[in-house]
N, C-alpha and C positions, 0 to 999 in steps of 0.2 A: 504493500500500500504506500502511495506517495505521502509526503508530509501532509499532516492534517490541514495546514494552512492552504496548501494547493487544492486539496480535495474539497475544502469547505468554501472556496471562493464561489460567489454567486454566479449564476448563469450569465448575467450581464457582464460582470467583470471578467469572467473567464473568456467570454466571447471577445471582449475588447482586447484582452491580452493576446489572444490567438491572432488578432488582426495586426498587432504591432509587428513592424519590421517586414514579416514575410509578405503581407498583403500590400505593403507600400511598393513592393517590387512590381512595377507595371511591365511585366514581360510582354513582348509582342507575341502574336500568335505563332510566328515562325520560330521564336525561341522556345516557347512552351512545347512546340512541336505538334503540328497537326498530324504528324506521322507517329506520335508517341504511342507505343504499344503497351504501356504499363497497365492500362485498364481494360485491355481487350482479352477475350478468351484466347488460349494458346493457338487454337486452329486458325482464328482470324488474324492473330498477330503475325503468324508465319505465312499466311496466304499471299501469293504473289499479286502484285498490282497489274493493271493492264500494261502489256509490254514485257511481262515476265520479271519485273523488279519487285523485290520484297520490301515491306515497309521499313525494315531495318536498313536495307541498302539505300533506300530513298532518303532516310533521315541522315545517314552518313554523307551522302552526296550533297544534301542541302547544307549541312554544317560546313563541308569543305568549300562550298560555293560562296559562303558569307565572306565579305571583304573584311579581313582582320583589322584593317586600319580604322574601321568604324565601330569596332567592338571594344569591350573593356574586360579586365580581369581584376578581381578583388583579392587582396591578401590580408589576412586577419592575424595580428600578432599574438604572442603567447606570454606566459609568465616571465617576468624580468623586464617587461616594457612599462610596467606601472610606475607612476610617480605622483606625489601629492600635488593636487591642483588639476589633475586630469578630469575632464568633463565640464569644466567651468565655461567653456565656450559652446556648449551644446544645449543648455537648458532652455533656450528660447525656441528651439525647434519642436515641431509637433511630436507628441508621444513620448518625448524624452523624460519629462517629469513623471509621467505615468509609469514608465519602465522602472524608474528608481523607486516609486511607491510600491509597485508590485514586488520588487526585489526586497524591500524592507519586510514585507509580509512573509516571503518565502525564506529569507535568510535569518530573520529574527534580529537584525541589527540595521542601523542606518548606513547603508552602503554609500549613499550620496555624500553624507558628512565625512565619511572615511576617505572618499576619493578627493574631496575638496580641501579638507582640513587636516587629514592624518589622525593620529601621529604616524610618522613614516614607518616606525618599527612594527606597528599593527598592520599597515597596508602591505608591508613586505611579507607577512606571514602567508604561507601557502593557502591556508583556509580562507583568507580574505582576498588575496591578490587575484586568484583565478576568477572568482565571480566578478571582481572589479574590472578586470580586463575584458571579460566576456560582455558585460553590460555596456561599458564605455565604447567598445568596438561597434556594437549594434546601434548605440546612440549616434555614433559618427555616421552610420549609414543613413540615419534620419536627416542629418545635416546635408549629406551629399544628395539625398533625394530632393531636398528643397533647392539647393544651389545648382545642381547639375543633374536634373532628372534623366537626361539622356544616358548618363553613365550607368544608371540603374537599369534602364530599359534595354541597353545593349550589352549587359553583362552576360558573358557566355561561360565563364569559369571562375571558380573560387577555391582558395586553399587557406588553411589556417595552421599556424605553428602550435603544436601541442593542444592546449586548451582552446586555442583559436579555431580549431577544427569544429568545435561546437557552434561557434558564431557563424562560421561558413555554412554549416548545415541548416541553421535557422534561416539565414539569408536565402538559402536555396529552396526553402519551403519543405525541407525534409523533417524538421522538428519545429514545434511551436516554442515561443519564447519562455513561457513559465515552466514548462516541463524540462526544457533543456537547461534552464538555470538551476532547477532542483538537481538534475543529474550532475551538473558542474559542482554544486555544493557537496554532494555525496563524494564525488571524485576527489575534490580538494581535501576533504576531511580524511578520506582513506589514505591519500598520499602523505598527508601530514603525519598520520599515525605510523605509517610504514617507515617514514624517514626518522622517526624517534626510536626505532628498534635497535639500530647500530649507528655509530658515528660514520657518516658518509657525506658525500658532496659531489660537486661538479667543477671541472677545471676547463676553462677555455684555452685552446692550444692553437697556435699558428706555427706550422712546421715548415721546414725546408722541403724541397721537392723530393728529396731522398728519404724523408722521415717515414718510418715504418710504425704506424700507430698500433696495429695489432700486436706486433712484436714488443713494443713498449709496454702495452697492457699486460702481456704475458710475463715480462720481467717484473712488473709491479706486483703481480699476483704471487710470483715466486718469493719476492721480498716479504709479502704479507705472511706467507706460510712460515717463513723463517722467524717471523715475529709471533707465531702462535695463532694466527687468524685461520680459523677453519673455513673452508670453502670461500675464499676471497673472491670479490667481484671487482672487476675493472674492465670497462669496455667503452667503445665509442657510443655516446648517447645521442649526439647530434652531428649530422653531416651538413655543414653550413655552406661552404664554398670550397673551391680548390685549395687544399692545404689549410683549411679552416675546420677545426673539429671541436666538439666538447666531449671530454672524457669524464665518465662518472664511475663511482664505486666507493669502496671502503676508504676512509680518510687516510689510512696508512699508505694505501696505494697511490693516492693523489700526492701525498707528501713526497713519496719516492720519485714520482715523475717530475715534480718541481726541482728536487735536489739534483736530479740527473738530466735536466733538460738539455744541456749543451751536448752531452754524450748521445742523447736520443735524437739529436738534430731538430730540436724545438727552438724556434726563434723567440717565442713569447708564450708564457703561461700566466693565467690569471684566474684565481678562484672566483666562482660566481656566488653571489649572495642568495643562495637557496638553501633549503633545509635538508635536502637529501639527494640521493643518487637516482634522479628521475630517469625513466626510460631504460632501466636496467632490471636485472633479476631481483634487486632489492625492493622493487615495487610489487612483488608477487602477491603480497597480502592485500593489496589494494584492488586487485582485479575482481574478486568476487562481489564486493559491495557495488562496484560499477556495473558488473554484469547483471546483478539483480535489479538495479534501478532501470537499466536499459530494457529489461524485459517488460517493464510496466509502462514505459512512455510510448506514445505513438510515434512511429517513424515511417516516413514515406520515401519514395524514390525521389532524389533531388531533381529539381526542374532544370538545373544547369549542371555542367560538369563540376564535381567537387572531388578533390584529390586527397587520398589518404597518406598520412605521414609514414605508414608502415612500409609501403612499397612504391609510393609516388604515382600509383595508378588511380583512375577515377572510380568512385563508388558505383556499383551496378544496381543494387537493390537494398531493401530494408534490412534483410538479414546480414548482408555484407557490411552495412554500416555498424550494426551491433557488434559483429565479430571484430572488426578492425579497431573500433574505439577501445575495446577492452585490450586487445593485443598491443595497442599503441603504448600502454603504460609500461610494458616490459620490453619494448622494441625501440631501436634507435629511430629518431626523427630523421627521415631521409629528405631533408629540405632541398639540398642541392639537386638531387635526382628529380624531385617534384618540379622544380623550376625548369629543368631541362625538358621534362615531359610537357609542361604547359607551353613553353616558348619555342619548342622545336618546330622548324619550318624550312621550306626549301629556300635556297639562296635567292634574294631579291623580293621575297614575299614580305609584306608589311607586318609590323608588330602591333598588337592591341595597346590601348591605353591601360596602364596599371595604376590602381589606387590602393595604397596602404590604409586600411580603414581601422583605426584604433590608435592607442598611445604609442609614441616612439617612431623611429625611422629605421629600426634594425633590419626589417625585411627589405627595405629599399637598399640598404647597404649590401646585403647578401646578393640581391638581384644585380647590383652594379658589378660585383665581383664575378658572378656567374654568367651574366649576359649584358654587356655594356650597351649593345644596340637596343635591347628591350628596355633598359633603364632610361633611355632618352625620353620615353613617354610615360615616366613614372611621376606620380603625385601623391603626397601625403595629405590626408584629410585631418586638418587641425582639430584638436580636442580641448584646447585651452583658451583660445581667443576667438573673437568674432571676425577678425580680419586675417586674411591669408597673407 
């Protein structure tokens, strides 16, 4: 059963919340796909059209025909992008205050006050920053919807970094705002508990071209064993850009990597201000709470392409979404691979407009390092001021 505050919402308020964000996306009929087969019987979905073309083939052909220079892609940031003051520039836009009001009911605390005023140490906590980034990102969609509705209408793809994937799925129509926020709440609490079981963390690493990250992790685990750590964990948790990684695991392993960074061909190492080793085996205890809540929420097939962190491929259906969101907790975020999947195109083909929708510019920085040509059409949607 979902949290009582969600279940007890009146029909009117629930209906209003369901309309937030996902219904502001005025997708054109071609984007929704007059050839969409999701609601057709299997026999009808696979039946050939006049001329021998199947609906699936027609949909693919229509997608390829769309001029990418007139389309947009949305990128939703994850944990680590939060900062005190985010959301200040969004409150005048439709639905935003209502989103924070609903968030207060679901979370049990004043998320808006925490975003605007802090204290910073509370906002930085996993249990708080994940809902904060999720809501602020979708509030930024409301701003973009008012200031540049064409960007909403022409969006063909979305991806989110870690918790940002939930915002991408809400935007795509796959989940509704209230239920997705409750799932994020459960996820954040479970990850916080998992991170408190053993001293662990995450280390940002920029390596030389000859750096061997898996070998470095193997050496760090051997060091941990020599220190009496049973079943040590140390692995790449985020693939960000060429030669840019985040490695996560037991704290002793990360200390070893920092102390031996020169020998391991690391040019720079920096501990991240997070509470645990996210996207590694150390998050295993968080998977069941998330799996259970995802069984209870309504999930639909995304109306646009949404890409999974687990393998960089787009979500195919509801069950695929549920499986991958759980697997994401203990799997590395393959962000570099996702960007290659989204922006891959033949030479001379135009790139879409890209909007980073949420706090920070980290995803823009990774896009610039992965694909400089795609970055030329990148814009960040401001979340603090009214003026760009």
